[in-house]
VEXSE-938126 format. One record per residue (C-alpha): residue in one letter; y, x, z. Coordinates in steps of 0.05 Angstrom, whole numbers, padded with zeros to 5 digits, always signed. Example, Ala and Ser with C-alpha at 12.3 -4.5 7.8 and 13.67 -1.06 7.14 Angstrom:
# VEXSE-938126
A-00090+00246+00156/S-00021+00273+00143/
# end
This chain:
# VEXSE-938126
M-00006-01994+00705/M-00060-01941+00708/G-00046-01883+00735/C-00020-01823+00699/R-00060-01774+00728/R-00125-01809+00695/I-00089-01819+00632/K-00077-01745+00613/G-00144-01727+00599/M-00134-01776+00537/I-00068-01749+00520/A-00103-01676+00507/A-00159-01710+00472/S-00102-01747+00425/V-00086-01680+00401/Y-00156-01670+00370/D-00158-01740+00346/D-00224-01753+00398/L-00204-01822+00424/S-00245-01879+00410/E-00218-01939+00387/N-00207-01976+00458/E-00185-01908+00487/S-00134-01902+00435/R-00102-01973+00445/E-00108-01964+00517/L-00070-01899+00515/D-00016-01929+00468/S-00004-01981+00522/H-00001-01931+00578/L+00051-01890+00533/A+00099-01960+00513/K+00105-01966+00592/C+00110-01888+00615/P+00159-01851+00589/K+00139-01783+00625/C+00070-01789+00596/S+00102-01800+00526/A+00150-01736+00535/E+00083-01701+00562/L+00052-01725+00497/E+00105-01689+00453/E+00100-01627+00486/L+00024-01620+00482/S+00032-01640+00404/S+00088-01583+00401/L+00053-01534+00442/S-00012-01538+00395/G+00024-01530+00337/E+00039-01453+00354/L-00026-01442+00374/S-00028-01359+00356/T-00075-01338+00299/A-00037-01267+00305/L-00099-01238+00353/S-00115-01187+00306/E-00191-01169+00327/D-00231-01210+00381/A-00264-01183+00449/P-00334-01166+00451/L-00371-01230+00456/D-00444-01250+00482/R-00451-01313+00430/D-00509-01330+00466/M-00535-01363+00531/L-00574-01306+00552/P-00525-01262+00584/A-00494-01323+00620/I-00567-01340+00640/R-00575-01262+00671/A-00508-01274+00701/R-00532-01333+00737/L-00599-01302+00760/N-00568-01261+00793/E-00517-01307+00834/S-00552-01305+00900/K-00563-01227+00907/P-00526-01190+00956/P-00465-01158+00920/R-00471-01083+00901/A-00415-01040+00906/L-00434-01001+00845/F-00422-01073+00805/P-00341-01077+00795/R-00349-01150+00774/R-00360-01151+00854/L-00298-01119+00878/V-00241-01159+00894/L-00168-01146+00851/V-00128-01122+00902/G-00072-01098+00852/G-00054-01089+00774/M-00016-01021+00780/C-00029-00958+00809/L+00022-00903+00833/V+00019-00845+00809/L+00037-00795+00859/L+00082-00737+00830/T+00103-00671+00863/L+00152-00628+00836/F+00145-00562+00842/V+00194-00524+00799/G+00264-00531+00767/E+00335-00534+00796/M+00360-00580+00845/G+00394-00620+00802/E+00338-00630+00760/R+00298-00646+00816/G+00338-00702+00838/A+00349-00733+00767/N+00275-00744+00771/V+00269-00773+00834/R+00325-00824+00821/E+00287-00833+00754/I+00219-00853+00786/T+00252-00893+00833/E+00292-00932+00778/T+00235-00943+00737/R+00191-00964+00808/A+00251-01016+00820/S+00247-01052+00753/S+00173-01056+00761/T+00181-01092+00828/E+00237-01133+00796/D+00188-01150+00738/A+00125-01160+00783/S+00173-01215+00826/A+00196-01246+00766/L+00115-01264+00743/Q+00106-01285+00817/L+00161-01337+00814/A+00125-01363+00758/L+00063-01363+00789/N+00096-01404+00853/E+00130-01447+00804/A+00065-01460+00768/D+00030-01485+00824/I+00082-01531+00846/L+00079-01562+00782/V+00004-01571+00777/D+00000-01589+00846/E+00061-01642+00857/S+00072-01674+00786/G+00005-01648+00751/D+00046-01631+00693/F+00004-01574+00665/I+00037-01566+00606/R+00105-01548+00629/A+00067-01498+00685/Y+00040-01462+00616/M+00100-01464+00579/N+00138-01432+00642/L+00082-01376+00643/R+00083-01359+00573/E+00160-01352+00576/A+00157-01304+00635/L+00096-01262+00604/N+00132-01253+00540/A+00187-01221+00581/N+00145-01179+00624/P+00085-01170+00589/H+00071-01103+00624/A+00091-01107+00700/E+00038-01112+00755/K+00023-01191+00757/A+00011-01192+00679/G-00060-01197+00682/E-00058-01253+00735/V-00014-01294+00689/Q-00049-01292+00626/M-00116-01310+00664/R-00072-01374+00698/K-00047-01386+00627/A-00118-01382+00598/D-00140-01424+00657/L-00096-01483+00649/A-00108-01488+00575/F-00169-01496+00576/S-00189-01535+00646/H-00124-01581+00639/I-00090-01587+00577/R-00161-01579+00533/L-00124-01546+00478/Y-00194-01501+00465/A-00170-01451+00410/Q-00104-01433+00459/A-00160-01423+00515/Y-00193-01375+00463/D-00141-01329+00443/D-00114-01337+00523/Y-00187-01308+00544/A-00202-01265+00494/L-00125-01228+00505/L-00141-01225+00574/A-00204-01183+00556/R-00169-01142+00512/D-00103-01124+00552/Y-00129-01138+00618/P-00199-01122+00611/E-00208-01097+00688/L-00190-01165+00714/Y-00230-01200+00652/R-00288-01153+00672/Q-00285-01182+00748/S-00278-01250+00736/R-00343-01288+00721/K-00309-01345+00699/A-00263-01318+00648/K-00320-01286+00613/D-00371-01348+00611/R-00315-01388+00586/L-00294-01345+00530/N-00370-01345+00512/M-00367-01420+00516/L-00303-01419+00479/A-00333-01370+00427/E-00393-01419+00410/A-00360-01466+00411/K-00307-01441+00360/E-00363-01440+00309/V-00358-01519+00310/A-00287-01521+00310/Y-00294-01536+00387/V-00321-01607+00368/S-00370-01588+00418/L-00326-01586+00479/E-00288-01650+00456/L-00351-01681+00451/L-00366-01662+00517/D-00305-01686+00547/A-00312-01749+00517/A-00370-01761+00550/K-00347-01743+00609/R-00291-01797+00616/S-00346-01854+00609/A-00363-01890+00667/D-00392-01856+00708/G-00468-01899+00706/D-00457-01868+00630/Y-00520-01816+00621/A-00528-01830+00551/S-00459-01799+00527/L-00481-01734+00562/E-00556-01739+00540/K-00528-01743+00469/V-00480-01687+00476/I-00547-01641+00500/V-00583-01672+00443/K-00535-01644+00395/Y-00521-01575+00421/P-00581-01555+00458/G-00597-01490+00482/T-00519-01478+00487/F-00462-01474+00547/V-00443-01544+00530/A-00509-01572+00533/S-00518-01534+00607/V-00451-01561+00628/A-00470-01632+00610/A-00538-01629+00648/G-00497-01607+00702/E-00451-01671+00700/M-00511-01711+00699/A-00534-01677+00767/Q-00466-01684+00795/R-00466-01769+00776/V-00531-01778+00813/A-00511-01748+00870/L-00444-01787+00871/E-00490-01845+00865/L-00534-01826+00922/E-00477-01819+00966/L-00438-01883+00953/S-00495-01919+00954/G-00510-01887+01024/N-00580-01861+01010/G-00562-01802+01029/S-00559-01732+00997/A-00600-01689+00960/T-00623-01626+00937/F-00601-01600+00873/V-00663-01600+00832/D-00675-01665+00860/T-00614-01685+00824/L-00634-01652+00763/R-00700-01682+00761/T-00664-01754+00771/A-00621-01742+00712/Q-00673-01714+00675/A-00711-01785+00685/K-00656-01819+00662/C-00666-01781+00590/S-00704-01801+00535/D-00698-01746+00478/P-00753-01702+00495/V-00694-01647+00478/A-00652-01670+00532/V-00716-01664+00578/A-00737-01596+00553/Q-00656-01576+00568/L-00666-01607+00645/N-00727-01560+00653/I-00689-01500+00642/E-00636-01524+00682/I-00684-01541+00740/G-00727-01474+00727/L-00654-01443+00739/A-00647-01475+00803/F-00710-01463+00829/W-00704-01390+00817/N-00634-01380+00842/K-00637-01417+00904/S-00694-01400+00933/R-00727-01346+00888/D-00787-01394+00882/F-00823-01363+00814/T-00873-01422+00815/N-00838-01477+00803/A-00784-01436+00766/S-00841-01419+00719/A-00869-01486+00713/A-00803-01515+00685/L-00789-01463+00647/N-00863-01463+00616/E-00850-01535+00603/A-00791-01528+00569/S-00816-01467+00524/K-00862-01520+00493/S-00800-01568+00455/G-00810-01581+00391/N-00731-01556+00389/E-00729-01479+00369/R-00664-01464+00405/V-00695-01492+00467/A-00751-01457+00471/R-00731-01393+00455/L-00681-01394+00507/A-00732-01422+00566/K-00781-01368+00538/A-00728-01316+00548/T-00705-01332+00617/L-00775-01340+00642/A-00771-01261+00615/E-00714-01246+00657/I-00744-01283+00708/K-00809-01241+00712/S-00773-01176+00698/E-00734-01176+00770/L-00805-01193+00800/
# end
């Protein structure tokens, strides 16, 4: 019987009706023999029906690729103490030092007791959330039960929304919804709530910002772009055409950039398995580009190549050559992104 871990991607995709006919038959055959996966599908379907629509206002978002391009251009720069996003989050709650100057001894004692009890309650709440985080790690690592981990975290957070670990739990929920369960509408809500309710933690997480921007972009097409990307990732390792189709359908987007990166990873894996050694990221991108037949995909890969040259070695000559080539694309969005990226690079010289 097919391994349960392999089938989990199909279970998530089935909630969106995003399976091919062959995949649907494969999934049905597995579910008929596996009570655990059948129960997981039932839980996932129930969870997807509870998607929150109560978020009254969205977090401020950058709905195009340029902010991400800027972040990527800054990847190899040394960290600066003035940039909060480079700091490591040490704690979620600062203790306020209180000095009691006046008042009778009885009032002073009452105030001290109240502060002590409040701190004790806060510690208990934080401990409950830390326990939920630990249990989530066990569920994910030992059994791959992402749905149960998510639901446990949600329950713990609902009971302790203001505790010290609340932001960390919200981040973990969002990561599970995005990376493992692939309920993108829920992931969007979770990351948006992270940005709104725990802004400091959100600002310090490049991953969270990138994902929220990607989800905001995908939301405009009802997350179909991410679903197609998932389907392409599930294709056979040697299948580059499915990933190229995603790039061509959504050029100049976060999803297109991820699809290009996936193509490069497949090239690297093929080289490793064939025993032909390793290659630089630029080389794998160029090999992936050579497998593309559509000029829009070729232009998107040129943007990725330009970024790789700049980020890895600050090689302006080769970076600008690749981006200039992409700027000639007949696809307006790709050409505009290539020009904007080149302008950003030039501004750093």
